[in-house]
GUTI-342143 format. One record per residue: residue number from 1; z, x, y negated of N, C-alpha, C in turn; residue in one letter. Coordinates in Angstrom, 3 decimals, padded with zeros to 6 digits, always signed. Layout:
N
  num       npz       npx       npy      capz      capx      capy       cpz       cpx       cpy  residu
  NUM         Z         X         Y         Z         X         Y         Z         X         Y       A
...
END
This chain:
110
  num       npz       npx       npy      capz      capx      capy       cpz       cpx       cpy  residu
    1  -015.664  -006.744  -003.759  -015.129  -005.876  -002.961  -015.732  -005.949  -001.589       X
    2  -015.469  -004.148  -001.775  -016.367  -003.824  +000.066  -015.580  -004.542  +001.392       X
    3  -016.504  -005.331  +002.117  -015.292  -006.051  +003.563  -015.987  -005.517  +004.702       X
    4  -015.435  -004.952  +005.365  -015.744  -004.981  +006.742  -015.771  -005.906  +007.725       X
    5  -016.823  -006.342  +008.473  -016.910  -007.069  +009.430  -016.517  -006.706  +010.541       X
    6  -015.068  -007.643  +011.560  -014.623  -007.536  +012.474  -015.222  -006.732  +013.866       X
    7  -016.645  -006.539  +013.693  -017.352  -005.632  +014.950  -017.262  -004.225  +014.510       X
    8  -017.073  -004.362  +012.851  -017.595  -003.034  +012.614  -015.879  -001.510  +012.103       X
    9  -014.500  -002.796  +012.571  -013.310  -002.216  +012.605  -013.517  -001.726  +014.102       X
   10  -012.823  -000.375  +014.077  -012.520  +000.655  +015.611  -010.657  +000.372  +015.727       X
   11  -010.482  -000.567  +016.238  -009.199  -000.691  +016.907  -008.396  -000.547  +015.494       X
   12  -008.421  -001.490  +014.780  -007.458  -001.977  +013.887  -005.630  -002.952  +014.176       X
   13  -006.852  -004.100  +015.040  -005.538  -005.102  +015.015  -004.658  -004.853  +015.914       X
   14  -004.038  -002.924  +016.415  -003.004  -003.276  +017.054  -001.811  -003.851  +016.515       X
   15  -000.625  -004.287  +016.636  +000.447  -004.669  +016.515  +001.516  -004.099  +016.116       X
   16  +000.940  -002.570  +015.922  +002.146  -001.488  +015.286  +001.421  -001.148  +013.902       X
   17  +000.106  -001.928  +013.344  -000.615  -001.535  +012.380  -001.842  -000.540  +012.416       X
   18  -001.798  +000.300  +011.186  -002.654  +001.473  +011.252  -002.291  +002.177  +010.183       X
   19  -001.933  +003.836  +010.911  -001.410  +004.479  +010.170  -002.712  +005.344  +009.455       X
   20  -001.896  +006.519  +008.447  -002.970  +006.998  +007.411  -003.551  +007.973  +008.460       X
   21  -003.076  +008.417  +009.425  -004.687  +009.244  +010.518  -005.509  +008.643  +010.848       X
   22  -005.276  +007.291  +011.135  -006.357  +006.164  +011.944  -007.003  +005.562  +010.987       X
   23  -006.390  +005.318  +009.361  -007.613  +005.068  +008.010  -008.327  +006.366  +007.919       X
   24  -007.957  +008.071  +008.050  -008.795  +008.771  +007.767  -010.066  +008.916  +008.951       X
   25  -009.424  +008.413  +009.880  -010.637  +008.418  +011.279  -012.121  +007.126  +010.763       X
   26  -011.017  +006.267  +010.331  -011.982  +004.960  +010.372  -012.837  +005.395  +008.668       X
   27  -012.180  +006.102  +008.059  -013.471  +006.310  +006.702  -013.930  +007.289  +007.434       X
   28  -013.957  +008.197  +007.640  -014.651  +009.241  +008.750  -016.064  +008.642  +009.378       X
   29  -015.740  +007.498  +010.212  -016.726  +006.879  +011.261  -017.961  +005.852  +010.126       X
   30  -017.028  +005.657  +008.941  -018.263  +004.258  +008.468  -018.804  +005.391  +007.604       X
   31  -018.523  +006.148  +006.754  -018.768  +007.089  +005.620  -019.865  +008.213  +006.765       X
   32  -019.850  +008.657  +007.599  -019.917  +009.391  +008.281  -020.091  +011.316  +007.380       X
   33  -018.373  +011.429  +006.731  -018.229  +012.454  +006.674  -017.236  +012.811  +007.666       X
   34  -017.327  +014.270  +007.418  -015.829  +014.718  +008.373  -014.589  +014.502  +008.086       X
   35  -013.771  +014.508  +008.952  -012.066  +014.254  +008.796  -011.362  +014.682  +007.589       X
   36  -011.669  +016.287  +007.147  -011.070  +016.821  +006.326  -011.983  +016.089  +005.225       X
   37  -013.211  +015.909  +004.653  -013.177  +015.289  +003.300  -013.158  +013.777  +003.151       X
   38  -012.644  +012.915  +004.653  -011.795  +011.880  +004.802  -010.802  +012.005  +004.310       X
   39  -010.005  +013.014  +004.442  -008.745  +012.996  +004.654  -008.329  +013.191  +003.263       X
   40  -009.377  +013.905  +002.558  -009.456  +014.189  +001.296  -009.207  +013.047  +000.076       X
   41  -010.366  +011.943  +000.422  -010.705  +010.865  -000.197  -009.730  +010.179  -000.353       X
   42  -009.067  +009.805  +000.973  -007.628  +008.630  +001.236  -006.588  +009.788  +000.812       X
   43  -006.182  +010.934  +000.948  -005.262  +011.393  -000.122  -005.203  +011.418  -001.557       X
   44  -006.788  +011.507  -002.161  -006.727  +011.347  -003.640  -005.949  +010.125  -004.441       X
   45  -006.155  +009.119  -003.344  -006.127  +007.407  -003.117  -005.422  +006.782  -003.347       X
   46  -003.969  +007.857  -003.279  -002.891  +007.594  -002.343  -002.264  +008.346  -003.466       X
   47  -002.809  +009.224  -004.107  -001.709  +010.536  -005.318  -002.325  +008.941  -006.437       X
   48  -003.258  +009.624  -006.439  -003.722  +008.294  -007.897  -002.798  +007.254  -008.301       X
   49  -002.647  +006.486  -007.132  -001.414  +005.406  -006.990  -000.535  +005.983  -007.296       X
   50  +000.185  +006.777  -006.611  +001.726  +007.153  -006.830  +001.972  +007.593  -008.469       X
   51  +000.909  +008.674  -009.295  +001.174  +008.811  -009.955  +001.075  +008.296  -010.975       X
   52  +000.154  +006.677  -011.014  -000.323  +006.136  -012.071  +001.237  +005.306  -011.847       X
   53  +002.025  +005.182  -010.898  +003.095  +004.438  -010.408  +003.985  +005.216  -011.543       X
   54  +004.183  +006.179  -011.268  +004.733  +007.474  -011.947  +005.145  +007.072  -013.213       X
   55  +003.629  +006.935  -014.051  +003.257  +007.146  -015.454  +003.456  +005.827  -016.062       X
   56  +003.532  +004.498  -015.083  +004.294  +003.018  -015.726  +003.324  +002.305  -015.812       X
   57  +001.905  +002.943  -015.150  +000.900  +001.880  -015.017  +000.772  +001.481  -013.569       X
   58  -000.135  +000.148  -014.812  -000.367  -000.995  -013.335  -001.770  -000.631  -012.532       X
   59  -002.297  -000.684  -011.171  -003.249  -000.718  -010.831  -003.875  -002.098  -010.300       X
   60  -004.854  -002.093  -010.560  -005.474  -003.910  -010.287  -006.820  -002.634  -009.602       X
   61  -006.305  -003.571  -007.935  -008.433  -002.891  -007.341  -008.874  -004.770  -007.535       X
   62  -009.585  -005.095  -007.819  -010.423  -006.565  -007.693  -010.499  -006.861  -006.656       X
   63  -010.460  -008.363  -005.843  -010.085  -008.614  -004.848  -009.161  -008.199  -003.762       X
   64  -009.033  -006.988  -004.371  -008.362  -006.618  -003.510  -006.166  -006.900  -003.663       X
   65  -005.765  -006.257  -004.436  -004.622  -006.961  -005.281  -004.340  -005.420  -006.202       X
   66  -002.955  -005.795  -006.929  -002.703  -005.249  -007.667  -001.346  -003.915  -007.602       X
   67  -000.767  -003.238  -007.533  +000.526  -002.405  -007.950  +001.367  -002.237  -009.237       X
   68  +002.227  -002.489  -009.147  +003.578  -002.585  -010.307  +004.615  -002.053  -009.857       X
   69  +005.575  -001.882  -010.848  +006.658  -000.853  -010.699  +007.461  -002.748  -011.254       X
   70  +008.640  -002.856  -010.611  +009.545  -003.692  -011.413  +010.760  -002.868  -010.841       X
   71  +011.670  -003.111  -012.345  +012.616  -002.282  -012.663  +013.395  -003.098  -012.338       X
   72  +014.675  -002.803  -011.430  +016.412  -003.213  -011.234  +017.334  -002.959  -011.715       X
   73  +018.238  -003.137  -012.420  +018.984  -003.520  -013.461  +020.155  -002.390  -012.539       X
   74  +020.852  -001.995  -013.371  +021.919  -000.908  -012.882  +023.293  -002.861  -012.581       X
   75  +023.673  -003.001  -011.372  +024.820  -003.346  -010.732  +025.896  -002.917  -010.092       X
   76  +026.612  -003.974  -010.039  +028.411  -003.126  -009.519  +027.678  -003.787  -007.341       X
   77  +027.827  -002.705  -006.663  +027.541  -003.273  -005.205  +028.914  -003.023  -004.057       X
   78  +028.883  -003.656  -003.487  +030.415  -003.117  -002.168  +029.847  -002.193  -001.076       X
   79  +031.042  -001.465  -000.991  +030.643  -000.231  -000.016  +030.941  -001.407  +001.449       X
   80  +029.596  -001.123  +002.113  +030.197  -002.391  +003.488  +031.234  -001.598  +004.185       X
   81  +031.179  -000.935  +004.521  +032.707  -000.672  +004.939  +034.151  -000.501  +005.010       X
   82  +034.127  +000.333  +003.412  +035.900  -000.282  +002.780  +035.707  -001.274  +002.267       X
   83  +034.679  -002.026  +001.541  +034.724  -003.185  +000.250  +035.349  -002.964  -001.169       X
   84  +034.870  -001.651  -001.332  +035.193  -000.996  -002.416  +034.287  -001.163  -003.267       X
   85  +034.648  -001.564  -004.780  +033.496  -001.961  -005.456  +032.590  -000.332  -005.900       X
   86  +030.877  -000.235  -006.235  +030.167  +000.740  -006.145  +029.573  +000.325  -007.164       X
   87  +028.871  +001.443  -007.983  +027.341  +001.587  -009.089  +026.377  +001.917  -008.691       X
   88  +025.780  +001.130  -008.643  +024.781  +001.271  -007.818  +023.408  +001.096  -009.690       X
   89  +022.605  +002.851  -009.589  +022.258  +002.830  -011.012  +020.991  +001.900  -011.140       X
   90  +020.266  +001.632  -011.995  +019.410  +001.211  -012.345  +018.601  +001.351  -011.448       X
   91  +016.771  +001.446  -010.571  +015.591  +001.977  -010.156  +014.428  +001.256  -010.586       X
   92  +013.108  +001.694  -009.959  +012.046  +001.144  -010.464  +011.778  +001.118  -008.815       X
   93  +011.273  +000.021  -008.380  +010.551  -000.655  -006.966  +009.316  -000.658  -007.079       X
   94  +008.475  -000.178  -006.281  +006.946  -000.734  -006.014  +006.499  -001.406  -005.371       X
   95  +005.466  -002.082  -006.018  +005.565  -003.672  -005.527  +004.215  -004.176  -005.513       X
   96  +003.426  -004.580  -004.420  +002.129  -004.678  -004.233  +001.592  -006.379  -003.983       X
   97  +001.487  -007.099  -005.697  +000.478  -008.263  -005.319  -000.744  -008.203  -004.446       X
   98  -000.879  -009.524  -003.763  -002.374  -009.460  -003.365  -003.140  -009.752  -003.756       X
   99  -004.400  -009.931  -004.057  -005.374  -010.480  -004.674  -005.783  -011.720  -004.049       X
  100  -006.458  -012.890  -004.829  -006.692  -013.905  -004.011  -007.782  -014.034  -002.488       X
  101  -009.131  -013.222  -002.926  -010.154  -012.499  -002.206  -009.221  -011.844  -000.974       X
  102  -008.436  -010.788  -000.973  -007.333  -010.619  +000.297  -007.229  -011.479  +000.577       X
  103  -006.220  -012.577  +000.098  -005.360  -013.684  +000.903  -006.541  -015.127  +001.373       X
  104  -007.340  -014.751  +000.914  -008.448  -015.631  +001.241  -009.496  -015.010  +002.977       X
  105  -009.400  -014.055  +002.520  -009.823  -013.593  +003.907  -008.900  -013.420  +005.008       X
  106  -008.080  -013.456  +004.698  -006.739  -013.041  +005.916  -006.781  -013.995  +006.476       X
  107  -006.441  -015.386  +005.072  -006.145  -016.734  +005.960  -007.388  -017.769  +006.474       X
  108  -008.937  -016.805  +006.275  -009.945  -017.830  +007.238  -009.781  -018.030  +008.120       X
  109  -008.677  -016.590  +008.956  -008.986  -016.737  +010.409  -007.635  -017.785  +011.198       X
  110  -006.809  -018.237  +010.720  -005.791  -018.551  +010.559  -006.187  -020.709  +011.661       X
END
C-alpha cells in the first residue's frame, strides 16, 4: 500500500474532511500531473467502484479496505408524522470495511 507521510500531505487535517476537489489537488501535486489529468484519474477510480458495486461485485483494495453491497429486506415502517404503517421496499446499501493496515495506521497515532 502506498502511504503518505504526514509532511507529504498538504492541509488534510481539517475538521471538515477532504473534498473531492482537494483530493484531485493532492493527486496532481504528488504525481506532478495537471489538475485535469488528476481529475480524470480520481473520477475513473470512483466510477469503477460504483460500476462494480452496481454489478454486485466486491472491491478489495489490499491494505486499505473493501467495498461491498449489503442487502436490506423489505419491511414495514411507520410514518413519523401520522403513525401510519408504510411499506419500505428492499434496497442495496454500499458498505466499506477498513483493512487491517488502514486501521493500524489510524490507531498508531492514539
